[in-house]
Structures are given as structure tokens and as C-alpha cells.
C-alpha positions as CSV (number, residue, x, y, z in Angstrom):
1,M,81.7,65.1,15.4
2,E,80.1,68.2,17.0
3,Y,78.0,68.0,20.2
4,W,75.6,70.5,21.7
5,V,75.1,71.4,25.3
6,Y,71.6,72.8,25.9
7,I,69.3,74.3,28.6
8,I,65.6,73.9,28.2
9,Y,62.9,75.5,30.5
10,S,59.5,74.4,31.6
11,E,57.1,77.3,32.5
12,S,54.8,74.9,34.3
13,L,57.5,73.4,36.5
14,V,59.4,76.7,36.6
15,G,62.5,74.7,36.1
16,F,65.4,73.9,33.8
17,Y,66.8,70.7,32.3
18,K,70.3,70.6,31.0
19,G,71.6,68.0,28.5
20,Q,73.9,67.3,25.6
21,T,73.2,65.8,22.2
22,H,74.2,65.6,18.5
23,H,71.0,67.4,17.3
24,V,69.4,70.0,19.5
25,Q,66.1,70.4,17.7
26,Q,65.6,66.6,17.4
27,R,66.3,66.3,21.1
28,L,63.9,69.1,22.0
29,Q,61.2,67.3,20.0
30,R,61.9,64.1,22.0
31,H,61.5,66.1,25.2
32,N,58.3,67.7,24.1
33,S,56.8,64.4,22.7
34,G,57.2,62.6,26.0
35,L,59.8,60.2,24.8
36,E,62.3,61.3,27.5
37,K,61.2,59.9,30.8
38,S,63.1,62.6,32.8
39,T,61.2,65.4,31.1
40,Q,57.7,63.9,30.6
41,K,56.4,66.3,33.2
42,G,56.8,69.9,32.4
43,R,55.9,69.9,28.8
44,P,56.2,71.9,26.7
45,W,59.9,72.6,27.0
46,L,61.5,75.7,25.5
47,L,65.0,75.8,24.3
48,I,66.7,78.7,26.2
49,W,70.4,78.3,25.5
50,S,72.8,76.1,23.6
51,T,76.5,75.9,22.6
52,K,78.5,73.7,20.3
53,K,81.4,71.7,21.5
54,S,84.0,69.9,19.4
55,S,83.9,66.6,21.3
56,R,81.6,64.5,23.4
57,A,84.0,64.7,26.3
58,E,83.8,68.5,26.3
59,A,80.0,68.4,26.1
60,I,79.7,66.0,29.0
61,A,82.1,68.1,31.1
62,L,80.0,71.3,30.6
63,E,76.7,69.4,31.0
64,S,78.0,68.1,34.4
65,K,78.9,71.6,35.5
66,L,75.6,73.0,34.5
67,K,73.6,70.3,36.2
68,H,75.1,71.3,39.5
69,L,74.0,75.0,39.2
70,S,71.0,76.2,41.2
71,Q,68.2,77.9,39.3
72,K,69.5,81.3,40.2
73,R,73.1,80.5,39.1
74,T,71.7,78.9,35.8
75,I,70.0,82.2,35.0
76,R,73.2,84.1,35.7
77,F,75.1,81.7,33.5
78,I,72.7,82.2,30.6
79,K,73.0,85.9,30.9
80,K,76.8,85.8,31.1
81,Y,77.0,83.6,28.0
82,E,74.3,85.4,26.1
83,D,75.7,84.4,22.7
84,G,74.0,81.0,23.2
85,I,70.5,82.4,23.9
86,A,68.1,80.6,21.7
87,G,65.8,83.4,20.5
88,P,63.0,85.8,21.3
89,D,61.1,83.5,23.6
90,A,64.3,83.0,25.7
91,L,64.9,86.7,25.8
92,R,61.3,87.3,27.0
93,L,61.9,84.9,29.9
94,L,65.3,86.4,30.7
95,A,63.6,89.8,31.0
96,Q,61.2,88.3,33.5
97,W,64.2,87.0,35.5
98,S,65.8,90.4,35.6
99,G,66.2,90.2,39.4
100,Y,68.9,87.6,39.1
């Protein structure tokens, strides 16, 4: 079964949340509907980056590494692995973060 590792961003909190799931869009809906306690504040969340992993173990390992990155290093990671950028809204934000 495939798993996804994702990074979402809250403009109101000016912060990231990193996680892993089977279904990225369903998980984003849960974050934005307030069903996830850890992200109730900061709504709406925007999907910035995601990548597919072939196992849950791989997804958990990457999620763990991402969760330890500072905001600045998270931005650098997203730019380095730009093939996972989630679309034009993410690109707009990355342009704003051009100093990183």
C-alpha cells in the first residue's frame, strides 16, 4: 500500500505541519474541518508539498526527519525537492520565501 508524506502551511500561524497518510486530500480536509486536534488552530491549511512512499515505515521515517526541521530548513527542503510542490498556491508562497 502506498503512503504519502506531506507538508501543509498555515498563513495565520506562519507555520508548517508535517504528516503521513494514505490519502492526502482526505487528510487535508480533516485538518481544515477541525477534526485533527493538532491543527485546529491555523485553519485553513494549504498543501505545500507531498511525496509518495512505498511503505508506511518509509513514510514514518521521512515524516520524523521533517518534523525535526526548523521553518527555514523546511523551506529549503521544499525548494530542493521541488518535484513534490503541490501547485500554484505553493509556488506563490515559495516566491515570498525567496530569502531562504
